[in-house]
N, C-alpha and C positions, 0 to 999 in steps of 0.2 A: 863715353857712350852710356846712355840711360839704362837703368836696370829693367829687366823684364817685368811686366805687370801680369798679375793673375788673369786679368780680363783678356790679355793677348792669348794666353793658353786656352781659355774657355772659348774664345772666338774660333781658334784653330780647330778645337774638337767639335764645334758645331758644324763644321764642314765635312766631318767624317761620318759617312752613313754605314751603319751596320747592315750588311746584306741579308742577314738572317731575320731581322725584324723590320727593315725598311726605314728606320728613323736614325737620326744622328746620335752620337754618343752622349751628348748633354741631355737631349730630350728623353732618351731612353734610360736616363739615370744610371748609366754604366760608369760614370766618373765618381769614384769613391772619395778621392782627395787629390788636390793639386797643391804642391808646395813649391814656392819660388824663393830662392836665396840668391839675390844679385842676378847673375846671368844663368845660374843653374836651375833646372826645373825637374821636379819629380812628380810623376803622375801615377796614380794607382787606379786601375780599372777593375770593376767587379761585374761579371755577367751573371744574369739570373737563370741561365740555362746551360746544359752541358755542351762543350764545344772544344774538346781536346785537340781536334785537328785544325781548328780555326784560331786558337790562342796565339801561336807563333806568327801567323799572318797578321792578326790584329796588332800585336806588339810591334812588328816591323812597320806596318802602315802608320801607326801613331808616331813612332820615332822619326820616320821620314817626313811626316807632316810638321812636326815640331821643328825640324831643321830649317824650315822656311821662315821661322820667326826671326826678324832682324835682331841681331845681337845675342842670339841664343848661345849658351855655353854648354856645360855638361847636361846630358839628358839621361834620366832614369825612368823607365816605364815598367811597371809591374801589372800583370794581368792574372786575375783569379776568378773562380766560379763559386757562387753561393746560391744553391737551389732552395727555395722556400715554398711553403704552402700558399696556395692561392684560394680566393673566394669560391664558394660553391653556392648551390641553391639556398635561398634566403632562410628557409626553415631548418637547414641542416648544417652540420659542422664536419670538418675532415675527420677521417677515421684514425685511430692511433696507429702509429708506425707506417702510415701512408700519407705523404705530403700532398700528392696530386693524383687524381684519377682522370685518365683520358680515355674517352670512348671512341672506338673505331667502328663506324657504321656504314651501311649501304642500304639503299631502298630495296634492292633485289639481290638474289643469289647469283653466283657465277661470274662476279666481277673481280675475283681475286682478293677479296677483303681480308680473309684470314692470312693469306700469304703476305699481304701488305702489313697487317697488324704485327705479325711475328718478326718480320724484318725491321719494322720501325722500332719495336721494343729492343731488338738486338743492336740497332743503330744507336739508340739512346745510351745503351750500355757501353758501346764502343767509344762514344763521345765522353764517357766518364761518369755517368749516372748509375745509381742503384735502381734496378728496374725489375718489375714483375709483370706477368701477363696472366690474365684470368680469361679462360675460355667460357664465355657466356652462351655459347650455342649448345644448349642442353640436348637438343634433338640430333644434332650433327656435329659433335666435337671433333676438331681436326688438329688442335694444337699438339696433343701427344705424338701423333704421327710426324708432324712437321719438326718436332724437336727430338725425335727418336727416343721418347720416354714411354714407359709402361709400368704397370704394377701399382698397388695401393700406396697412397701416401702414408708415411709413418705418423703415429700419434704417440706423444710422450706422456699424455695425461688422460688418454681415453675419452677426451672431450673435443679436442681440437686437432687439426692436421698440420704437419710440417709441409711447406711447399716443396715440390720436387724441383730440382735445379738442373738446367742444361745451359752450357756456354755462359755461366754466370747469371742466367736469367731465372728468377723465382717464378714457379708456375703452379696453377691448379686447374683442374678440368674434371667434369663429370666422367670424361673418358678414362680417368684413372680408377674410377670407382665401379665401373660396370664392364662386363666382357665386351670385347671389340665388336662381336656380332650381335650383341643384345640390342633389340629395338626398345627405345624409351617411349612408352605409350602413356604419357601423363597429361592431365588437364592443366590449364593455365595456372591455378593456385599452387600446384605441386612444383611446377617449373620455376615460378618466382621464389618459392621457399628454398628450392635447391640453389638458386643463384645467391640468395642472401646467406645461406650456410657456407657456400664455397668462398664467398667474400669475407664474411665476418668470423668464420671458424677456422680460418687459415692463419697460421702464425707468421705473417709477413714480417720480414726482418728489415726495418728502417728503410722503406722504399722512398726514393725521390719521385718515382712515377709508377703507377699501376696502369698498364694498358688493358682495357677490357675489349675483347673481341666479341662484338654483338652479333646475334643472328640477323639475317636480312629482315626487312619489314619494320612495321611500327606497331607491334602487338604488345602482349603482356610483359615480356621481358624488358622491352624498351620503356614501357610506361613505369614499371617498377624502378628501373634505373633512374628515370627522370624524377620520380617522386620520393624515393626512399634512399637512394645511394648518392653520397656527396661527390658530384662530378665537377671537376674544374674546367673541362673543355672537351670538345668533340671534333673529330675530323670525318669527312664524308669521302668514301671511295666510290668512284664511278668509272665507267668506260665512256668513250666518246659517243657511243650508240644512243640514239634518241630515246629508245625505250628504257635504257638504264638511267638516263638523265631525268626522265619523268619521275621515276621511283626515287632517285637520289634527292630530287627536289622535295619530295614528301618527307624524307628523313630529315633534311635540313630544316624544313618548316616545323617539325616536331620539336627539335631542340630549341628553336627560337621561341616557341610557345611556352616552354617550361624554363626559359631563362638560363639555358646552358649555352655558353658562347661557342660558336663554331669557329675553330681556329683556322680552318682552311679546307680546301678540296684537293683530293689526289686523283689524278686521271691515270687509270691503269690500262694496260693493253693499248696504248695510244698509237703505236706504230709497230708493224712487223717488218723486220729486216731479214731477208733471205740469207741463211747461213752459207749457201753455195755461191750466189752471185752478188749479194750485197744490195739487191733491189729493195727499196723501202715501199711498203704498201699500207695504207690506212684501212685495214680490214673492217674495223668497227666505226668508220667515219673519222672525222677530224674536227678539232676546234670546239667540241662539245664542252669540255671542262672549262675552257677559257670563257665561253659564252655563259655558262652557269656562274662562274666566278664574277663576271661583269654584272650580270643580272642581280645577284644577291649582295654585291659589294663585299665578297669574301675572297681571300687570296687563293689563287691556284698555287699550292705548295710545290707541285712538281708533277711531271709526267713520266710514266714508266713504260718501257716497250713490252710488246708481246714477245717474250723470250723463252724458248724452250728450256734453257738451263735454269731459269728461275723456278719453273715448275718441277724440273727434275731434282733440284736441290731440296725443295720443300718436301717432295714425296720421299726423298731419301733420308729425311730427318736431320739435314744439315743446311739450313737456309742460306741464301746467297751472301748475306752480310758476313757470315763466318766461313762459308765454303769458299768464297772467292772475294775476299775483302778489297782487292785492288781492281775489281771489275768496274765497268761503267755503271752497271745496275746498283752495285753496292754503294758507289759514290752518290748516286741519286737518292738512295734510301737514307744515307747519312745526312745529305743536304735537306731532305724533307723533314727528317727528325729534328735537326737543328732549328729549322724555320718554325716547325710546330711548337717546340718548346720555347723558342724565343717569343713567339706570339703570346703564349701563355704567360711568360714572364712580364709582359706589359700589362696584364690584367690586374684587377684588384687583389691585393694580398689578403691573406687570412689572418685576422688579429684575435680570433677567439681564444687561442691558446695563451695569449699574453695576459688575459684577465684571470684573476684568481677565482676559484669556486667559493661561493658564499654558502656556508652551512649554518642553519639556524637550529640551535639546541635549547632545550628547556633548562633553565638554571635555577 
């Protein structure tokens, strides 16, 4: 019987589609190495996104697929994760200690963007990443309440802040720096300066991802983010409602104009299921996220139900991903987070840190 050829293994892996990014393992460059010794095959896979819950499934799928190769003998499959920095706006470079910044945006308020952002951040952490979340909604900070945090951040040098931590998530927010009942009455330049300080004067600790929860709209903060903060990608949160979709379309258009890739659309409050009778009703309409996805050729990452427990968990300072990790909603958040990060992993990598700094000195 003829020995196994490396091309046989490659062709086999070309037929395995990664459900998180929609491409096969070879095209997605997930195959780190293939070693063939007679009839024995060793495959090492490396994913560029956190996927703790998916790794055993992927390993089993690859082993099963390789079994179909005629004459195959011993099979060894290793799967690991390596999250790296990805490209940002052309004139910017990634910040120290932050590999990737992902902006979570919506065109209008009231669509559950902050709840989605904090659950996505926790889902990325649950899948194995080191994650932070920055509350960029200066006028209406909600992340402290959602994470059950309060009080001033600690400063070890009287110049910078240590992030406050909840459920393994590093966080900062203007909500930690002002009284809960204090109205923030600032003009645009003060708001954008505050955002820059919160981002750059926080001692983030080796983050794979920093999720930025943006305020609704396309104003000063969004413009500052687009022009001055190195963002690797963005996601748009909307409801199926027509008026929300109109505003979400504006937000998506803004990111496209400033060359920040939109990784996908998340449809929130897609369906309400009665807790008493189980009747499903599309209170805010249906199909809006899918239509927006098709129109813009941007993936619909997932749809979340209008669920009272999601709201109660967030209000209680213990979001769904940690409060009820085995629930259907938590499963959807983790799926969306994996897809979001997997889409980013396909984007251009950042090579700026590989080049040495050139210093010219007078001699």
